[in-house]
PDB file of N, CA, C and O in Angstrom:
ATOM      1  N   MET A   1       0.839  -1.194   0.000  1.00  0.00           N
ATOM      2  CA  MET A   1       0.000   0.000   0.000  1.00  0.00           C
ATOM      3  C   MET A   1       0.875   1.244   0.000  1.00  0.00           C
ATOM      4  O   MET A   1       1.932   1.259   0.630  1.00  0.00           O
ATOM      5  N   ASN A   2       0.462   2.241  -0.671  1.00  0.00           N
ATOM      6  CA  ASN A   2       1.232   3.486  -0.693  1.00  0.00           C
ATOM      7  C   ASN A   2       0.455   4.594   0.003  1.00  0.00           C
ATOM      8  O   ASN A   2       0.340   5.704  -0.516  1.00  0.00           O
ATOM      9  N   ALA A   3      -0.069   4.289   1.170  1.00  0.00           N
ATOM     10  CA  ALA A   3      -0.817   5.276   1.948  1.00  0.00           C
ATOM     11  C   ALA A   3       0.068   5.772   3.097  1.00  0.00           C
ATOM     12  O   ALA A   3       0.904   5.034   3.620  1.00  0.00           O
ATOM     13  N   TYR A   4      -0.133   7.022   3.471  1.00  0.00           N
ATOM     14  CA  TYR A   4       0.646   7.632   4.532  1.00  0.00           C
ATOM     15  C   TYR A   4      -0.286   8.305   5.523  1.00  0.00           C
ATOM     16  O   TYR A   4      -1.391   8.699   5.152  1.00  0.00           O
ATOM     17  N   PRO A   5       0.135   8.448   6.782  1.00  0.00           N
ATOM     18  CA  PRO A   5      -0.710   9.137   7.760  1.00  0.00           C
ATOM     19  C   PRO A   5      -0.846  10.621   7.434  1.00  0.00           C
ATOM     20  O   PRO A   5       0.094  11.251   6.949  1.00  0.00           O
ATOM     21  N   ALA A   6      -2.002  11.155   7.700  1.00  0.00           N
ATOM     22  CA  ALA A   6      -2.249  12.576   7.460  1.00  0.00           C
ATOM     23  C   ALA A   6      -1.944  13.385   8.716  1.00  0.00           C
ATOM     24  O   ALA A   6      -1.943  12.852   9.826  1.00  0.00           O
ATOM     25  N   CYS A   7      -1.688  14.661   8.530  1.00  0.00           N
ATOM     26  CA  CYS A   7      -1.430  15.575   9.650  1.00  0.00           C
ATOM     27  C   CYS A   7      -2.707  16.314  10.034  1.00  0.00           C
ATOM     28  O   CYS A   7      -2.648  17.427  10.557  1.00  0.00           O
ATOM     29  N   CYS A   8      -3.845  15.710   9.779  1.00  0.00           N
ATOM     30  CA  CYS A   8      -5.117  16.339  10.108  1.00  0.00           C
ATOM     31  C   CYS A   8      -6.139  15.245  10.417  1.00  0.00           C
ATOM     32  O   CYS A   8      -5.898  14.070  10.143  1.00  0.00           O
ATOM     33  N   ASP A   9      -7.282  15.636  10.989  1.00  0.00           N
ATOM     34  CA  ASP A   9      -8.322  14.659  11.299  1.00  0.00           C
ATOM     35  C   ASP A   9      -9.042  14.196  10.044  1.00  0.00           C
ATOM     36  O   ASP A   9      -9.188  12.994   9.824  1.00  0.00           O
ATOM     37  N   LEU A  10      -9.496  15.132   9.217  1.00  0.00           N
ATOM     38  CA  LEU A  10     -10.187  14.798   7.976  1.00  0.00           C
ATOM     39  C   LEU A  10     -10.080  15.977   7.025  1.00  0.00           C
ATOM     40  O   LEU A  10     -10.634  17.045   7.287  1.00  0.00           O
ATOM     41  N   ALA A  11      -9.374  15.789   5.930  1.00  0.00           N
ATOM     42  CA  ALA A  11      -9.194  16.872   4.970  1.00  0.00           C
ATOM     43  C   ALA A  11     -10.321  16.899   3.956  1.00  0.00           C
ATOM     44  O   ALA A  11     -10.800  17.970   3.583  1.00  0.00           O
ATOM     45  N   GLU A  12     -10.743  15.737   3.511  1.00  0.00           N
ATOM     46  CA  GLU A  12     -11.748  15.630   2.459  1.00  0.00           C
ATOM     47  C   GLU A  12     -12.303  14.218   2.500  1.00  0.00           C
ATOM     48  O   GLU A  12     -11.612  13.284   2.905  1.00  0.00           O
ATOM     49  N   LEU A  13     -13.536  14.068   2.086  1.00  0.00           N
ATOM     50  CA  LEU A  13     -14.171  12.749   2.079  1.00  0.00           C
ATOM     51  C   LEU A  13     -14.727  12.481   0.694  1.00  0.00           C
ATOM     52  O   LEU A  13     -15.464  13.295   0.138  1.00  0.00           O
ATOM     53  N   MET A  14     -14.366  11.330   0.143  1.00  0.00           N
ATOM     54  CA  MET A  14     -14.890  10.906  -1.162  1.00  0.00           C
ATOM     55  C   MET A  14     -15.586   9.566  -0.963  1.00  0.00           C
ATOM     56  O   MET A  14     -15.103   8.713  -0.217  1.00  0.00           O
ATOM     57  N   VAL A  15     -16.713   9.385  -1.626  1.00  0.00           N
ATOM     58  CA  VAL A  15     -17.483   8.149  -1.486  1.00  0.00           C
ATOM     59  C   VAL A  15     -17.807   7.607  -2.875  1.00  0.00           C
ATOM     60  O   VAL A  15     -18.288   8.339  -3.740  1.00  0.00           O
ATOM     61  N   TRP A  16     -17.544   6.338  -3.078  1.00  0.00           N
ATOM     62  CA  TRP A  16     -17.894   5.663  -4.323  1.00  0.00           C
ATOM     63  C   TRP A  16     -18.943   4.596  -4.030  1.00  0.00           C
ATOM     64  O   TRP A  16     -19.056   4.118  -2.902  1.00  0.00           O
ATOM     65  N   ASP A  17     -19.705   4.230  -5.049  1.00  0.00           N
ATOM     66  CA  ASP A  17     -20.716   3.185  -4.875  1.00  0.00           C
ATOM     67  C   ASP A  17     -20.202   1.834  -5.375  1.00  0.00           C
ATOM     68  O   ASP A  17     -20.982   0.933  -5.682  1.00  0.00           O
ATOM     69  N   ARG A  18     -18.891   1.716  -5.450  1.00  0.00           N
ATOM     70  CA  ARG A  18     -18.262   0.471  -5.877  1.00  0.00           C
ATOM     71  C   ARG A  18     -16.845   0.430  -5.318  1.00  0.00           C
ATOM     72  O   ARG A  18     -16.335   1.433  -4.819  1.00  0.00           O
ATOM     73  N   VAL A  19     -16.223  -0.723  -5.406  1.00  0.00           N
ATOM     74  CA  VAL A  19     -14.829  -0.863  -4.985  1.00  0.00           C
ATOM     75  C   VAL A  19     -13.947  -0.329  -6.106  1.00  0.00           C
ATOM     76  O   VAL A  19     -14.157  -0.640  -7.278  1.00  0.00           O
ATOM     77  N   LEU A  20     -12.960   0.477  -5.735  1.00  0.00           N
ATOM     78  CA  LEU A  20     -12.032   1.019  -6.720  1.00  0.00           C
ATOM     79  C   LEU A  20     -11.047  -0.055  -7.174  1.00  0.00           C
ATOM     80  O   LEU A  20     -10.691  -0.954  -6.412  1.00  0.00           O
ATOM     81  N   THR A  21     -10.617   0.054  -8.418  1.00  0.00           N
ATOM     82  CA  THR A  21      -9.546  -0.821  -8.887  1.00  0.00           C
ATOM     83  C   THR A  21      -8.249  -0.380  -8.212  1.00  0.00           C
ATOM     84  O   THR A  21      -8.180   0.706  -7.636  1.00  0.00           O
ATOM     85  N   ASP A  22      -7.240  -1.215  -8.285  1.00  0.00           N
ATOM     86  CA  ASP A  22      -5.941  -0.854  -7.700  1.00  0.00           C
ATOM     87  C   ASP A  22      -5.412   0.429  -8.327  1.00  0.00           C
ATOM     88  O   ASP A  22      -4.872   1.287  -7.630  1.00  0.00           O
ATOM     89  N   GLU A  23      -5.565   0.559  -9.639  1.00  0.00           N
ATOM     90  CA  GLU A  23      -5.080   1.753 -10.334  1.00  0.00           C
ATOM     91  C   GLU A  23      -5.832   2.997  -9.879  1.00  0.00           C
ATOM     92  O   GLU A  23      -5.225   4.050  -9.682  1.00  0.00           O
ATOM     93  N   GLU A  24      -7.141   2.888  -9.712  1.00  0.00           N
ATOM     94  CA  GLU A  24      -7.935   4.028  -9.251  1.00  0.00           C
ATOM     95  C   GLU A  24      -7.544   4.418  -7.835  1.00  0.00           C
ATOM     96  O   GLU A  24      -7.455   5.606  -7.525  1.00  0.00           O
ATOM     97  N   ALA A  25      -7.310   3.444  -6.978  1.00  0.00           N
ATOM     98  CA  ALA A  25      -6.918   3.725  -5.595  1.00  0.00           C
ATOM     99  C   ALA A  25      -5.579   4.463  -5.558  1.00  0.00           C
ATOM    100  O   ALA A  25      -5.394   5.383  -4.761  1.00  0.00           O
ATOM    101  N   ILE A  26      -4.656   4.060  -6.417  1.00  0.00           N
ATOM    102  CA  ILE A  26      -3.356   4.741  -6.498  1.00  0.00           C
ATOM    103  C   ILE A  26      -3.552   6.181  -6.944  1.00  0.00           C
ATOM    104  O   ILE A  26      -2.911   7.085  -6.407  1.00  0.00           O
ATOM    105  N   GLU A  27      -4.426   6.407  -7.916  1.00  0.00           N
ATOM    106  CA  GLU A  27      -4.706   7.766  -8.388  1.00  0.00           C
ATOM    107  C   GLU A  27      -5.328   8.626  -7.294  1.00  0.00           C
ATOM    108  O   GLU A  27      -4.996   9.805  -7.172  1.00  0.00           O
ATOM    109  N   VAL A  28      -6.221   8.054  -6.502  1.00  0.00           N
ATOM    110  CA  VAL A  28      -6.855   8.809  -5.413  1.00  0.00           C
ATOM    111  C   VAL A  28      -5.817   9.186  -4.364  1.00  0.00           C
ATOM    112  O   VAL A  28      -5.803  10.322  -3.891  1.00  0.00           O
ATOM    113  N   ARG A  29      -4.948   8.247  -3.995  1.00  0.00           N
ATOM    114  CA  ARG A  29      -3.900   8.561  -3.016  1.00  0.00           C
ATOM    115  C   ARG A  29      -2.960   9.634  -3.564  1.00  0.00           C
ATOM    116  O   ARG A  29      -2.527  10.511  -2.816  1.00  0.00           O
ATOM    117  N   ALA A  30      -2.642   9.577  -4.848  1.00  0.00           N
ATOM    118  CA  ALA A  30      -1.782  10.600  -5.459  1.00  0.00           C
ATOM    119  C   ALA A  30      -2.479  11.958  -5.444  1.00  0.00           C
ATOM    120  O   ALA A  30      -1.835  12.984  -5.225  1.00  0.00           O
ATOM    121  N   TYR A  31      -3.793  11.968  -5.678  1.00  0.00           N
ATOM    122  CA  TYR A  31      -4.569  13.216  -5.626  1.00  0.00           C
ATOM    123  C   TYR A  31      -4.454  13.841  -4.235  1.00  0.00           C
ATOM    124  O   TYR A  31      -4.172  15.033  -4.110  1.00  0.00           O
ATOM    125  N   PHE A  32      -4.671  13.040  -3.192  1.00  0.00           N
ATOM    126  CA  PHE A  32      -4.600  13.584  -1.829  1.00  0.00           C
ATOM    127  C   PHE A  32      -3.188  14.063  -1.509  1.00  0.00           C
ATOM    128  O   PHE A  32      -3.018  15.106  -0.878  1.00  0.00           O
ATOM    129  N   GLN A  33      -2.180  13.316  -1.935  1.00  0.00           N
ATOM    130  CA  GLN A  33      -0.796  13.742  -1.681  1.00  0.00           C
ATOM    131  C   GLN A  33      -0.521  15.076  -2.359  1.00  0.00           C
ATOM    132  O   GLN A  33       0.063  15.972  -1.752  1.00  0.00           O
ATOM    133  N   GLY A  34      -0.934  15.212  -3.600  1.00  0.00           N
ATOM    134  CA  GLY A  34      -0.702  16.456  -4.323  1.00  0.00           C
ATOM    135  C   GLY A  34      -1.492  17.619  -3.776  1.00  0.00           C
ATOM    136  O   GLY A  34      -1.001  18.748  -3.740  1.00  0.00           O
ATOM    137  N   ARG A  35      -2.704  17.357  -3.351  1.00  0.00           N
ATOM    138  CA  ARG A  35      -3.576  18.434  -2.876  1.00  0.00           C
ATOM    139  C   ARG A  35      -3.219  18.892  -1.465  1.00  0.00           C
ATOM    140  O   ARG A  35      -3.219  20.090  -1.181  1.00  0.00           O
ATOM    141  N   TYR A  36      -2.918  17.950  -0.586  1.00  0.00           N
ATOM    142  CA  TYR A  36      -2.716  18.291   0.829  1.00  0.00           C
ATOM    143  C   TYR A  36      -1.282  18.110   1.308  1.00  0.00           C
ATOM    144  O   TYR A  36      -0.954  18.522   2.421  1.00  0.00           O
ATOM    145  N   ASN A  37      -0.421  17.505   0.498  1.00  0.00           N
ATOM    146  CA  ASN A  37       0.976  17.293   0.865  1.00  0.00           C
ATOM    147  C   ASN A  37       1.092  16.819   2.305  1.00  0.00           C
ATOM    148  O   ASN A  37       1.790  17.423   3.121  1.00  0.00           O
ATOM    149  N   TYR A  38       0.394  15.724   2.603  1.00  0.00           N
ATOM    150  CA  TYR A  38       0.313  15.289   3.999  1.00  0.00           C
ATOM    151  C   TYR A  38       1.532  14.494   4.464  1.00  0.00           C
ATOM    152  O   TYR A  38       1.628  14.184   5.651  1.00  0.00           O
ATOM    153  N   LEU A  39       2.447  14.159   3.591  1.00  0.00           N
ATOM    154  CA  LEU A  39       3.660  13.462   4.021  1.00  0.00           C
ATOM    155  C   LEU A  39       4.751  14.502   4.252  1.00  0.00           C
ATOM    156  O   LEU A  39       5.377  14.979   3.305  1.00  0.00           O
ATOM    157  N   LYS A  40       4.968  14.844   5.503  1.00  0.00           N
ATOM    158  CA  LYS A  40       5.969  15.856   5.864  1.00  0.00           C
ATOM    159  C   LYS A  40       7.228  15.144   6.320  1.00  0.00           C
ATOM    160  O   LYS A  40       7.188  14.345   7.256  1.00  0.00           O
ATOM    161  N   GLU A  41       8.343  15.428   5.667  1.00  0.00           N
ATOM    162  CA  GLU A  41       9.620  14.822   6.079  1.00  0.00           C
ATOM    163  C   GLU A  41      10.610  15.899   6.387  1.00  0.00           C
ATOM    164  O   GLU A  41      11.749  15.605   6.752  1.00  0.00           O
TER     165      GLU A  41
END
């Protein structure tokens, strides 16, 4: 998994009516990383 902890309680919520494919899940995680830059090093 390429998910990382966020520095906030809840930045945004997205809901789908189906299970995402692996590729879609990767795109969603990339969207959140780009939008909120939640991985601080």
